[in-house]
DRENZAMAR-117970 format. One record per residue (C-alpha): residue number from 1; x, y, z. Coordinates in Angstrom, 1 decimal. Layout:
<NUM <X Y Z>>
...
% end
This chain:
<1 <64.2 35.3 16.4>>
<2 <62.3 38.0 16.9>>
<3 <59.0 38.5 16.5>>
<4 <57.2 38.0 13.1>>
<5 <54.8 41.5 12.0>>
<6 <51.5 40.8 10.7>>
<7 <49.6 43.1 8.6>>
<8 <46.0 42.7 9.2>>
<9 <43.3 43.6 5.8>>
<10 <42.7 46.6 8.1>>
<11 <46.2 48.3 7.9>>
<12 <46.6 47.5 11.6>>
<13 <50.0 45.6 12.7>>
<14 <50.4 43.1 15.6>>
<15 <53.6 41.1 16.3>>
<16 <53.1 37.9 17.3>>
<17 <55.9 34.9 18.6>>
<18 <58.0 33.2 15.7>>
<19 <55.9 29.6 15.0>>
<20 <52.6 31.2 15.2>>
<21 <49.7 29.9 13.1>>
<22 <46.8 31.3 11.7>>
<23 <45.0 30.6 14.3>>
<24 <46.7 31.5 17.0>>
<25 <46.8 35.0 15.1>>
<26 <42.9 34.9 15.1>>
<27 <42.7 34.3 18.7>>
<28 <44.6 37.3 19.6>>
<29 <42.7 39.6 17.6>>
<30 <39.2 37.7 19.1>>
<31 <37.8 35.0 20.6>>
<32 <34.6 35.4 18.6>>
<33 <36.7 35.7 15.6>>
<34 <38.9 32.4 16.4>>
<35 <35.5 30.4 16.8>>
<36 <34.4 31.6 13.7>>
<37 <37.7 31.4 11.6>>
<38 <37.6 28.7 9.0>>
<39 <40.3 29.4 7.0>>
<40 <43.5 32.2 6.4>>
<41 <45.1 34.1 3.8>>
<42 <48.5 34.7 3.7>>
<43 <50.0 37.2 1.0>>
<44 <46.7 36.3 -1.0>>
<45 <46.2 32.5 -0.5>>
<46 <44.2 30.6 0.9>>
<47 <46.1 28.8 4.0>>
<48 <45.0 25.6 6.3>>
<49 <44.5 27.7 9.9>>
<50 <47.0 25.3 12.1>>
<51 <49.8 26.7 8.9>>
<52 <52.3 29.1 10.8>>
<53 <52.8 32.4 9.6>>
<54 <56.1 32.7 8.3>>
<55 <58.3 35.6 7.9>>
<56 <58.7 37.4 4.6>>
<57 <61.4 37.8 2.7>>
<58 <63.6 40.3 3.1>>
<59 <63.3 39.8 6.5>>
<60 <61.3 42.4 8.5>>
<61 <58.7 42.5 5.9>>
<62 <55.4 42.3 7.6>>
<63 <53.1 39.2 6.7>>
<64 <49.9 40.2 4.9>>
<65 <46.8 37.7 7.0>>
<66 <43.5 37.6 6.3>>
<67 <41.4 35.7 8.8>>
<68 <38.5 34.2 6.4>>
<69 <35.5 33.6 8.5>>
<70 <31.8 31.9 7.1>>
<71 <31.0 35.5 5.0>>
<72 <33.5 34.7 2.5>>
<73 <33.1 33.3 -0.3>>
<74 <35.9 30.8 -0.5>>
<75 <34.8 29.2 3.0>>
<76 <32.8 27.1 1.0>>
<77 <35.9 25.8 -0.8>>
<78 <37.8 24.9 2.9>>
<79 <33.9 23.5 3.7>>
<80 <33.9 20.9 1.2>>
<81 <37.4 20.4 1.7>>
<82 <36.4 18.8 5.0>>
<83 <33.2 17.8 4.4>>
<84 <35.1 15.0 1.7>>
<85 <36.7 13.6 5.3>>
<86 <33.8 13.8 6.6>>
<87 <32.5 11.5 4.0>>
<88 <35.0 9.3 3.7>>
<89 <34.8 8.3 7.4>>
<90 <31.5 7.6 7.0>>
<91 <32.2 5.5 4.4>>
<92 <35.1 3.6 6.7>>
<93 <32.5 3.6 9.9>>
<94 <29.6 2.0 7.2>>
<95 <31.3 -0.2 5.2>>
<96 <35.2 -1.1 7.2>>
<97 <36.6 -2.4 4.3>>
<98 <36.2 -0.3 2.3>>
<99 <39.7 1.3 0.9>>
<100 <40.0 5.1 0.0>>
<101 <41.8 6.8 -3.5>>
<102 <41.7 10.5 -3.3>>
<103 <39.8 13.1 -3.9>>
<104 <39.1 16.4 -5.6>>
<105 <41.5 19.8 -5.7>>
<106 <38.7 21.1 -6.9>>
<107 <36.0 22.1 -4.5>>
<108 <34.5 25.3 -6.2>>
<109 <31.3 23.4 -6.1>>
<110 <31.5 20.3 -5.4>>
<111 <34.0 17.6 -3.8>>
<112 <34.2 13.6 -4.2>>
<113 <36.0 10.5 -3.0>>
<114 <36.6 7.0 -4.7>>
<115 <36.3 4.3 -3.0>>
<116 <37.4 0.4 -3.8>>
<117 <34.6 -1.7 -2.5>>
<118 <33.1 -5.3 -2.5>>
<119 <30.5 -4.2 -4.2>>
<120 <28.4 -1.5 -6.0>>
<121 <27.0 1.5 -3.5>>
<122 <22.9 1.6 -3.9>>
<123 <21.1 4.7 -3.8>>
<124 <20.0 3.5 -0.5>>
<125 <23.7 3.6 0.4>>
<126 <24.1 7.3 -0.5>>
<127 <20.9 7.9 1.8>>
<128 <22.9 5.9 5.1>>
<129 <26.7 7.7 4.4>>
<130 <24.3 11.4 4.2>>
<131 <22.6 10.4 7.4>>
<132 <26.1 9.3 9.3>>
<133 <27.3 12.3 8.0>>
<134 <25.3 14.0 10.1>>
<135 <26.4 11.7 13.4>>
<136 <30.2 13.2 12.3>>
<137 <29.7 16.5 11.8>>
<138 <27.3 16.4 15.1>>
<139 <30.7 15.0 17.2>>
<140 <32.4 18.1 16.3>>
<141 <35.6 16.5 16.2>>
<142 <39.2 18.8 15.4>>
<143 <41.0 18.6 12.5>>
<144 <44.5 17.8 12.6>>
<145 <47.4 18.9 10.4>>
<146 <50.1 16.2 11.2>>
<147 <53.7 15.8 9.4>>
<148 <54.9 13.0 8.7>>
<149 <58.1 11.3 7.2>>
<150 <57.3 8.6 4.5>>
<151 <57.9 5.6 6.5>>
<152 <55.3 6.6 9.5>>
<153 <52.7 7.6 6.8>>
<154 <53.2 4.2 4.6>>
<155 <53.0 3.0 8.3>>
<156 <50.3 4.1 9.1>>
<157 <48.4 3.5 5.8>>
<158 <49.4 -0.2 5.9>>
<159 <47.8 -0.7 9.0>>
<160 <44.9 0.6 7.8>>
<161 <44.9 -1.6 5.4>>
<162 <44.7 1.3 2.3>>
<163 <46.4 0.2 0.0>>
<164 <45.6 2.4 -2.5>>
<165 <46.6 5.6 -0.3>>
<166 <50.0 3.9 0.2>>
<167 <50.2 4.2 -4.1>>
<168 <49.4 7.4 -4.1>>
<169 <52.1 7.8 -1.5>>
<170 <54.8 7.2 -3.7>>
<171 <53.8 9.8 -5.9>>
<172 <54.9 12.1 -3.5>>
<173 <57.8 12.9 -5.4>>
<174 <61.3 12.7 -2.4>>
<175 <61.8 15.7 -0.5>>
<176 <58.2 17.4 -0.5>>
<177 <56.5 17.6 3.1>>
<178 <54.2 14.9 3.3>>
<179 <51.4 15.7 5.7>>
<180 <48.2 14.2 7.2>>
<181 <45.1 15.1 8.2>>
<182 <43.0 13.7 10.8>>
<183 <39.3 13.9 12.7>>
<184 <38.1 11.3 15.7>>
<185 <39.7 8.1 14.0>>
<186 <40.2 9.2 10.7>>
<187 <43.2 9.9 8.7>>
<188 <44.2 10.2 5.4>>
<189 <46.8 12.3 3.3>>
<190 <46.2 15.6 2.5>>
<191 <47.5 19.5 2.1>>
<192 <44.2 21.1 3.7>>
<193 <43.0 23.8 4.2>>
<194 <40.2 22.6 6.8>>
<195 <38.1 23.4 9.0>>
<196 <38.9 23.9 12.8>>
<197 <36.1 21.4 13.5>>
<198 <33.4 19.0 11.9>>
<199 <30.3 21.5 13.4>>
<200 <31.3 23.9 11.1>>
<201 <30.3 21.9 7.9>>
<202 <26.4 23.6 8.3>>
<203 <25.2 21.7 5.4>>
<204 <25.8 19.1 2.8>>
<205 <24.2 16.9 0.1>>
<206 <25.3 13.6 -1.6>>
<207 <23.8 14.4 -5.1>>
<208 <25.6 11.6 -7.3>>
<209 <27.2 8.3 -7.9>>
<210 <29.5 7.1 -10.6>>
<211 <31.7 4.6 -11.7>>
<212 <35.9 5.3 -12.4>>
<213 <38.5 3.5 -13.1>>
<214 <41.5 3.8 -10.5>>
<215 <43.9 6.1 -11.9>>
<216 <41.7 6.7 -14.9>>
<217 <43.4 3.6 -16.5>>
<218 <40.6 1.0 -18.1>>
<219 <43.1 -1.9 -17.4>>
<220 <42.5 -1.3 -13.5>>
<221 <40.2 -2.0 -11.3>>
<222 <36.9 -0.3 -10.9>>
<223 <35.8 2.5 -8.3>>
<224 <32.9 3.5 -6.9>>
<225 <32.8 7.5 -7.0>>
<226 <30.8 9.6 -5.0>>
<227 <29.9 12.9 -5.6>>
<228 <28.5 16.1 -3.0>>
<229 <28.8 19.2 -2.0>>
<230 <28.5 21.5 1.5>>
<231 <27.7 24.9 2.7>>
<232 <28.4 27.4 5.6>>
<233 <24.1 27.6 5.5>>
<234 <21.0 26.0 4.4>>
<235 <20.0 28.8 2.0>>
<236 <23.4 28.7 -0.1>>
<237 <23.1 24.9 -0.7>>
<238 <19.3 25.3 -1.4>>
<239 <20.3 27.5 -3.8>>
<240 <23.3 25.4 -4.9>>
<241 <20.3 22.8 -5.4>>
<242 <17.8 24.9 -7.7>>
<243 <21.3 26.3 -9.9>>
<244 <22.2 22.4 -10.0>>
<245 <19.1 21.7 -11.6>>
<246 <19.3 24.7 -13.6>>
<247 <22.2 23.1 -14.9>>
<248 <21.0 19.5 -15.6>>
<249 <18.7 21.5 -18.1>>
<250 <21.2 23.2 -19.8>>
<251 <24.1 20.5 -19.6>>
<252 <25.4 20.4 -23.0>>
<253 <25.6 16.5 -23.5>>
<254 <22.1 16.7 -23.5>>
<255 <21.3 19.8 -25.3>>
<256 <23.9 19.2 -27.7>>
<257 <22.0 15.8 -28.8>>
<258 <18.4 17.4 -29.0>>
<259 <19.9 19.7 -31.2>>
<260 <21.5 17.5 -33.5>>
<261 <24.8 19.6 -32.9>>
<262 <26.8 16.2 -32.1>>
<263 <27.1 12.9 -30.2>>
<264 <30.3 10.6 -29.0>>
<265 <30.1 7.0 -29.5>>
<266 <32.7 4.5 -28.3>>
<267 <33.5 3.5 -31.5>>
<268 <35.8 6.3 -31.5>>
<269 <36.5 7.6 -27.0>>
<270 <36.6 11.3 -26.2>>
<271 <37.0 12.1 -30.2>>
<272 <32.9 14.4 -30.9>>
<273 <31.1 13.1 -34.5>>
<274 <30.1 16.9 -35.3>>
<275 <26.1 16.5 -37.2>>
<276 <25.4 19.5 -39.6>>
<277 <24.3 21.7 -37.6>>
<278 <27.0 21.3 -34.8>>
<279 <29.6 21.9 -38.2>>
<280 <28.2 25.0 -38.4>>
<281 <28.1 26.0 -35.5>>
<282 <32.1 24.7 -34.9>>
<283 <32.9 26.9 -38.2>>
<284 <31.1 29.6 -37.4>>
<285 <32.7 30.0 -34.5>>
<286 <36.1 29.9 -36.8>>
<287 <34.8 32.2 -39.1>>
<288 <34.7 35.0 -37.1>>
<289 <38.1 35.1 -34.8>>
<290 <39.2 34.9 -38.7>>
<291 <37.6 37.8 -39.7>>
<292 <39.1 39.7 -37.2>>
<293 <42.9 38.5 -37.6>>
<294 <43.5 40.9 -41.0>>
<295 <42.9 43.4 -38.2>>
<296 <44.9 41.9 -35.7>>
<297 <47.7 41.4 -37.6>>
<298 <47.3 37.5 -37.5>>
<299 <48.8 35.4 -40.4>>
<300 <47.2 31.1 -40.7>>
<301 <49.4 28.8 -41.0>>
<302 <48.7 25.3 -41.2>>
<303 <51.4 22.5 -39.5>>
<304 <51.6 18.8 -40.2>>
<305 <49.5 16.5 -37.6>>
<306 <52.3 14.0 -37.1>>
<307 <56.2 14.9 -35.9>>
<308 <58.6 13.5 -35.0>>
<309 <59.4 13.4 -31.1>>
<310 <62.3 15.1 -31.3>>
<311 <60.5 18.2 -32.0>>
<312 <59.0 17.4 -28.9>>
<313 <62.1 16.6 -26.6>>
<314 <63.1 19.5 -28.0>>
<315 <60.7 22.2 -26.5>>
<316 <60.4 20.1 -23.4>>
<317 <56.5 18.9 -23.6>>
<318 <58.2 15.1 -24.2>>
<319 <59.7 14.8 -21.0>>
<320 <56.4 16.0 -19.2>>
<321 <53.2 14.9 -20.8>>
<322 <55.0 12.2 -23.4>>
<323 <51.9 9.8 -21.1>>
<324 <49.4 12.3 -22.4>>
<325 <50.7 11.9 -26.3>>
<326 <49.2 9.4 -28.9>>
<327 <52.5 8.0 -30.0>>
<328 <53.6 5.6 -32.8>>
<329 <56.9 4.1 -34.7>>
<330 <57.7 5.2 -38.3>>
<331 <60.6 3.4 -40.2>>
<332 <63.3 2.7 -39.2>>
<333 <61.9 2.4 -35.8>>
<334 <61.7 6.2 -35.6>>
<335 <59.2 7.5 -33.4>>
<336 <56.9 9.7 -33.8>>
<337 <53.8 11.9 -32.4>>
<338 <50.5 12.6 -33.4>>
<339 <50.8 16.8 -32.0>>
<340 <49.2 17.4 -29.1>>
<341 <49.9 21.4 -29.3>>
<342 <51.0 24.1 -31.9>>
<343 <53.4 25.9 -30.2>>
<344 <56.2 23.5 -31.2>>
<345 <55.2 23.3 -34.8>>
<346 <54.8 27.4 -34.7>>
<347 <58.6 27.8 -33.3>>
<348 <60.2 25.2 -36.2>>
<349 <58.1 27.7 -38.4>>
<350 <59.5 30.4 -37.3>>
<351 <63.1 28.9 -36.9>>
<352 <62.7 28.1 -41.1>>
<353 <64.3 30.5 -42.0>>
<354 <66.0 33.7 -41.8>>
<355 <64.2 36.1 -39.8>>
<356 <64.4 40.6 -39.3>>
<357 <63.4 42.5 -37.2>>
<358 <61.3 44.2 -40.1>>
<359 <59.1 41.2 -40.3>>
<360 <58.4 41.3 -36.3>>
<361 <55.6 40.3 -34.4>>
<362 <54.7 37.5 -36.2>>
<363 <51.8 36.2 -35.2>>
<364 <50.5 32.8 -36.5>>
<365 <47.3 31.2 -36.3>>
<366 <46.1 28.1 -36.3>>
<367 <42.7 26.1 -36.1>>
<368 <43.8 22.2 -36.9>>
<369 <43.4 19.3 -34.9>>
<370 <45.0 18.2 -31.8>>
<371 <45.0 15.5 -29.8>>
<372 <45.9 14.3 -26.6>>
<373 <45.3 10.8 -25.0>>
<374 <43.2 11.6 -21.7>>
<375 <42.4 8.7 -20.0>>
<376 <39.3 7.6 -21.0>>
<377 <38.0 7.5 -17.0>>
<378 <37.8 12.0 -17.3>>
<379 <36.3 12.0 -20.6>>
<380 <33.3 14.1 -20.8>>
<381 <30.6 15.4 -23.6>>
<382 <33.0 18.3 -25.6>>
<383 <34.5 19.5 -22.4>>
<384 <36.7 17.1 -21.9>>
<385 <38.2 15.2 -25.5>>
<386 <41.2 13.8 -27.1>>
<387 <40.5 15.5 -30.0>>
<388 <40.1 19.0 -30.6>>
<389 <41.1 22.6 -32.2>>
<390 <41.9 25.5 -30.6>>
<391 <41.9 29.6 -32.0>>
<392 <45.8 29.1 -31.3>>
<393 <47.9 32.1 -32.0>>
<394 <51.9 32.5 -31.1>>
<395 <53.6 35.6 -31.1>>
<396 <57.1 36.2 -31.8>>
<397 <58.4 40.1 -31.6>>
<398 <61.1 41.8 -30.0>>
<399 <61.5 42.6 -26.2>>
<400 <59.9 46.0 -26.1>>
<401 <57.1 45.1 -28.2>>
<402 <55.4 42.7 -25.7>>
<403 <53.6 45.1 -23.7>>
<404 <51.5 46.3 -26.9>>
<405 <51.2 42.6 -27.9>>
<406 <49.7 42.6 -24.3>>
<407 <47.2 45.7 -24.6>>
<408 <46.2 43.7 -28.1>>
<409 <45.5 40.7 -26.8>>
<410 <43.0 42.4 -24.2>>
<411 <41.2 44.5 -27.2>>
<412 <41.0 41.1 -29.0>>
<413 <39.5 39.4 -26.0>>
<414 <37.3 42.2 -25.0>>
<415 <35.7 42.2 -28.1>>
<416 <35.5 38.7 -29.0>>
<417 <33.3 38.5 -25.4>>
<418 <31.0 41.8 -25.9>>
<419 <30.4 39.5 -30.3>>
<420 <28.8 36.4 -28.0>>
<421 <27.4 38.1 -24.8>>
<422 <29.5 37.1 -22.4>>
<423 <29.5 38.5 -18.4>>
<424 <32.5 40.5 -17.9>>
<425 <35.3 38.3 -16.7>>
<426 <38.1 38.0 -14.0>>
<427 <42.0 38.2 -14.8>>
<428 <44.7 36.4 -13.1>>
<429 <48.2 35.5 -13.7>>
<430 <49.1 32.2 -12.7>>
<431 <53.3 32.3 -11.5>>
<432 <56.0 29.6 -11.6>>
<433 <55.1 26.4 -10.6>>
<434 <56.6 23.3 -8.9>>
<435 <58.6 22.6 -12.0>>
<436 <59.1 24.9 -14.8>>
<437 <61.5 25.3 -17.4>>
<438 <63.7 28.5 -17.9>>
<439 <65.8 30.9 -15.4>>
<440 <63.6 32.3 -12.2>>
<441 <64.9 35.9 -13.5>>
<442 <62.8 35.9 -16.5>>
<443 <59.8 34.2 -15.0>>
<444 <60.0 37.3 -12.2>>
<445 <60.2 39.8 -15.1>>
<446 <57.5 38.1 -17.1>>
<447 <54.7 38.2 -13.6>>
<448 <55.8 42.1 -14.0>>
<449 <55.0 42.4 -17.4>>
<450 <51.6 40.4 -17.3>>
<451 <50.6 42.2 -13.8>>
<452 <51.4 45.6 -16.0>>
<453 <49.4 44.7 -18.5>>
<454 <45.9 43.6 -16.3>>
<455 <46.1 46.5 -14.5>>
<456 <46.3 48.5 -18.2>>
<457 <43.1 46.5 -19.2>>
<458 <41.7 48.1 -15.8>>
<459 <41.6 44.7 -13.7>>
<460 <42.6 44.1 -10.5>>
<461 <45.1 42.7 -10.0>>
<462 <44.9 39.0 -9.0>>
<463 <47.4 35.8 -8.5>>
<464 <47.0 31.9 -9.2>>
<465 <50.4 31.3 -7.2>>
<466 <51.8 28.0 -9.1>>
<467 <49.1 27.5 -11.7>>
<468 <51.4 28.2 -14.8>>
<469 <52.4 26.3 -17.8>>
<470 <56.1 24.7 -17.3>>
<471 <57.6 27.3 -19.6>>
<472 <56.2 30.7 -18.9>>
<473 <53.7 32.7 -16.6>>
<474 <50.4 33.3 -17.9>>
<475 <47.1 35.8 -18.2>>
<476 <44.1 33.1 -17.1>>
<477 <40.3 35.5 -18.1>>
<478 <37.8 33.5 -16.1>>
<479 <33.9 33.9 -16.1>>
<480 <31.6 32.7 -14.4>>
<481 <28.0 31.3 -15.9>>
<482 <25.2 31.9 -15.5>>
<483 <25.1 29.3 -12.9>>
<484 <27.6 30.9 -11.3>>
<485 <30.0 28.1 -12.1>>
<486 <33.6 30.1 -12.7>>
<487 <35.5 29.0 -16.0>>
<488 <39.1 29.7 -18.0>>
<489 <38.8 30.5 -21.3>>
<490 <41.3 33.0 -22.9>>
<491 <44.7 32.5 -21.8>>
<492 <48.2 34.2 -22.9>>
<493 <51.3 33.2 -21.4>>
<494 <55.0 34.9 -22.1>>
<495 <57.6 31.4 -23.1>>
<496 <60.4 32.4 -21.4>>
<497 <62.0 28.1 -22.6>>
<498 <60.5 27.7 -26.0>>
<499 <62.7 30.7 -27.9>>
<500 <65.8 29.5 -25.8>>
<501 <65.4 25.6 -26.2>>
<502 <64.6 26.4 -30.5>>
<503 <67.1 28.2 -30.5>>
<504 <65.2 31.2 -32.2>>
<505 <66.9 34.2 -34.0>>
<506 <66.3 37.5 -35.2>>
<507 <68.3 39.6 -37.1>>
<508 <68.3 43.5 -35.2>>
<509 <68.7 46.4 -35.9>>
<510 <72.5 46.6 -34.8>>
<511 <72.9 43.9 -37.6>>
<512 <72.9 41.3 -34.4>>
<513 <71.1 37.9 -34.1>>
<514 <68.6 38.3 -30.9>>
<515 <66.7 36.4 -29.5>>
<516 <62.5 36.5 -30.2>>
<517 <60.2 37.0 -27.2>>
<518 <57.5 34.5 -27.7>>
<519 <53.8 34.7 -26.6>>
<520 <50.7 32.0 -27.0>>
<521 <47.6 33.1 -26.8>>
<522 <44.1 31.8 -27.3>>
<523 <40.7 33.8 -26.9>>
<524 <38.3 30.8 -27.1>>
<525 <40.7 28.4 -26.1>>
<526 <39.4 25.1 -26.7>>
<527 <36.3 25.2 -29.7>>
<528 <34.7 21.6 -28.1>>
<529 <35.5 22.7 -24.6>>
<530 <34.1 26.2 -25.0>>
<531 <31.2 24.6 -27.5>>
<532 <30.4 23.3 -24.6>>
<533 <30.4 25.9 -22.1>>
<534 <28.6 28.1 -24.5>>
<535 <25.6 25.7 -25.1>>
<536 <25.4 25.8 -21.3>>
<537 <25.3 29.4 -20.7>>
<538 <23.1 30.1 -23.7>>
<539 <21.0 26.8 -23.0>>
<540 <21.5 26.2 -27.0>>
<541 <19.5 29.7 -27.5>>
<542 <22.4 31.1 -29.8>>
<543 <22.7 34.3 -31.4>>
<544 <21.2 35.0 -35.0>>
<545 <24.6 35.4 -36.1>>
<546 <26.1 32.4 -34.8>>
<547 <22.5 30.2 -35.1>>
<548 <22.8 27.1 -36.8>>
<549 <19.1 27.3 -38.3>>
<550 <19.1 31.3 -38.2>>
<551 <15.0 31.0 -39.9>>
<552 <11.9 28.8 -39.8>>
<553 <9.0 29.1 -42.2>>
<554 <5.9 27.6 -41.1>>
<555 <3.3 27.1 -43.7>>
<556 <-0.5 27.2 -41.8>>
<557 <-1.7 24.9 -43.8>>
<558 <-0.8 22.4 -46.8>>
<559 <-1.8 25.2 -49.4>>
<560 <0.5 27.5 -48.0>>
<561 <3.9 25.1 -48.8>>
<562 <4.4 26.6 -52.1>>
<563 <4.8 29.9 -51.0>>
<564 <6.5 29.0 -47.9>>
<565 <9.2 27.3 -50.7>>
<566 <9.0 30.9 -52.1>>
<567 <9.7 32.7 -48.7>>
<568 <12.8 29.9 -48.0>>
<569 <14.2 30.2 -51.8>>
<570 <14.3 34.3 -51.2>>
<571 <15.9 34.3 -48.1>>
<572 <18.4 31.3 -48.9>>
<573 <19.4 33.3 -51.4>>
<574 <20.4 36.4 -48.6>>
<575 <22.6 33.5 -47.0>>
<576 <20.0 33.3 -44.9>>
<577 <20.0 29.5 -42.9>>
<578 <16.3 27.7 -42.8>>
<579 <14.3 25.8 -43.5>>
<580 <10.4 24.9 -44.0>>
<581 <8.6 22.8 -41.6>>
<582 <6.0 21.3 -44.1>>
<583 <4.7 18.6 -42.3>>
<584 <0.5 18.2 -41.5>>
<585 <0.3 19.5 -38.3>>
<586 <-1.1 22.3 -37.3>>
<587 <0.4 26.0 -36.3>>
<588 <1.0 25.5 -32.9>>
<589 <2.6 22.3 -33.4>>
<590 <5.5 23.6 -35.3>>
<591 <5.7 26.9 -32.9>>
<592 <5.9 24.5 -30.3>>
<593 <8.9 22.2 -32.0>>
<594 <10.7 25.0 -33.2>>
<595 <10.7 26.7 -30.0>>
<596 <12.1 23.5 -28.7>>
<597 <15.2 23.4 -31.6>>
<598 <15.6 26.8 -30.9>>
<599 <15.7 28.9 -34.0>>
<600 <15.2 32.1 -33.6>>
<601 <13.2 33.7 -36.0>>
<602 <10.0 31.6 -37.2>>
<603 <7.8 33.0 -40.2>>
<604 <4.4 31.8 -40.5>>
<605 <3.0 32.6 -43.6>>
<606 <-0.5 31.6 -44.7>>
<607 <-3.8 33.4 -47.2>>
<608 <-3.5 37.1 -46.0>>
<609 <1.3 36.6 -46.2>>
<610 <0.9 34.9 -49.8>>
<611 <-1.9 37.5 -50.5>>
<612 <0.7 40.4 -50.0>>
<613 <4.2 38.8 -50.4>>
<614 <4.5 39.2 -46.6>>
<615 <5.7 36.5 -43.4>>
<616 <4.7 37.0 -39.7>>
<617 <8.1 36.7 -37.5>>
<618 <8.0 35.4 -34.5>>
<619 <11.3 35.9 -32.6>>
<620 <12.8 34.1 -29.5>>
<621 <15.3 36.9 -29.0>>
<622 <15.2 40.2 -29.6>>
<623 <12.3 41.8 -30.8>>
<624 <9.4 42.8 -33.5>>
<625 <5.8 43.0 -33.1>>
<626 <3.7 39.8 -32.2>>
<627 <1.8 39.1 -34.9>>
<628 <2.9 42.4 -37.0>>
<629 <2.8 41.4 -41.0>>
<630 <6.7 41.9 -43.0>>
<631 <7.5 42.5 -45.8>>
<632 <10.0 39.6 -47.2>>
<633 <12.4 42.1 -48.3>>
<634 <12.2 44.1 -45.6>>
<635 <13.0 40.8 -43.1>>
<636 <15.7 39.9 -45.1>>
<637 <17.2 43.1 -45.2>>
<638 <16.7 43.1 -41.0>>
<639 <18.1 39.7 -41.0>>
<640 <21.2 40.4 -42.9>>
<641 <22.0 43.4 -41.2>>
<642 <22.2 41.5 -37.2>>
<643 <23.8 38.7 -39.0>>
<644 <26.2 40.8 -41.0>>
<645 <26.9 43.3 -38.0>>
<646 <26.7 40.2 -35.7>>
<647 <24.2 41.8 -33.0>>
<648 <23.9 40.6 -30.2>>
<649 <20.0 39.5 -30.4>>
<650 <20.2 37.5 -27.2>>
<651 <21.0 41.4 -24.5>>
<652 <18.2 43.2 -27.1>>
% end
């Protein structure tokens, strides 16, 4: 084979021998770069240093290669993945009978491993494990990537007594490459990437112990899960620990309970109980999305909660997600399912009667409840639930209408995120996963259309290789929250499968039958997950228009309560959500309590205010001169303007 041409980020070309790895290319560039190398990127994909630089198709095209060092933000993900293995090694050294299950796939913030041990770990054990990690890191053992046959891997882990690992080995599909990473005497199933040697892990911290059922099933043994993180420098670690403390203060599971928004209970695992304030927040979000639908051409529908499973067999969901569905038996043995998603029902709705090109695009929207049988060990507050709703939408249109619909998606997303005060997002296009439906050519065309739409919207063309859903390529709109964490909110997918599977047709301009294009879109995504993220983003300090309680009247003494009630009635008559703190407490106590409850506007009333028909506002957000009285009518007009325009007072 001829030499492989490698193109570096500065445009320089290198010719390297066949079989060259990322690390060997780094060594050719320079010894300093090779020592600093942590990973590589081939065509934008993060890869292990030991991965070969394969030639591009068509043969002769150069391979785009970047060497990742500690200065690259992605380096810390590789460092955490490597520290994960070091932690497991430390556990095995200290607790030789421990069995290792699996770590994380997402190392953007932390690492973890689950262990089957004779007794639960203690905080003192955590300290010993963290110290032993330091010993292993100081050894500077090199990571080695080994490709094995299934039989070789089975022999290895059977010899180590790793029964859980043998079970995980069976999960690897036949024909897939099986790789093991070693450092020192430790070995584990892993695809990488990893650092060159353990000494490149500069700073690490174990911070949490938890129980987790094996495979997330409460019928299985309880494993011990250890969480930790690692960085390329001590400074980065310290900054992260500060952000973690802030995250603890903003945790939606704590803030949501403190603000009386919702609670979860073992009587209904993964299904939140919305309290009055929480349901106001929930409904306000839905009402806002509904207010946009006439302008963007959406028609709201409601499809049934329970379907015969034939619907999901037709859509393809049954074969891939049957275990995540709530199934039941109906009359005469028919199998029924509580719907976990809306798209099959919307396909059935579109196909329920004859359609014409004159009707297209048809845009269905739905907020009904969805249920997914998430494993109990994965349920977390509102961010991972079994019962949820989505601001779901499906567009059926002619193929040449797709670009305009993609542009409209970016327009509505930008409008919503601006009103909610979310930061500028990062946009990705997710491509074909390992298991998919539809034709490859349709996938390729869909990816091109999405990349072009991203570019028209003014975003760089970024790709998540292989991360789309099984039925079509996807746009993912990610944002970094105030704690530096990345979340996917809005999504749009071009469905290359379901219109065919459901046999959807419309009468075209030529009088013939044609298959419509189908788009799936969500702006907020799951309302439960969005509320969890938004609580943490705002700390529960919501914009005035969205706040469950918008104002609280604070009478200075008991003799001012009657006037406070009259002020309350005037605000309530203007459809402002308001209450009165009539407790016999001092004013300072009432103010502090309203601050804790994140009430946007506090209205102090005393003798002066009652005599003049005024209030003295104190705003948590925006501004009004402190202590300056304001006529009640003027206050109502001001608040109504902020509410009606959904002005984001959090940024005022």
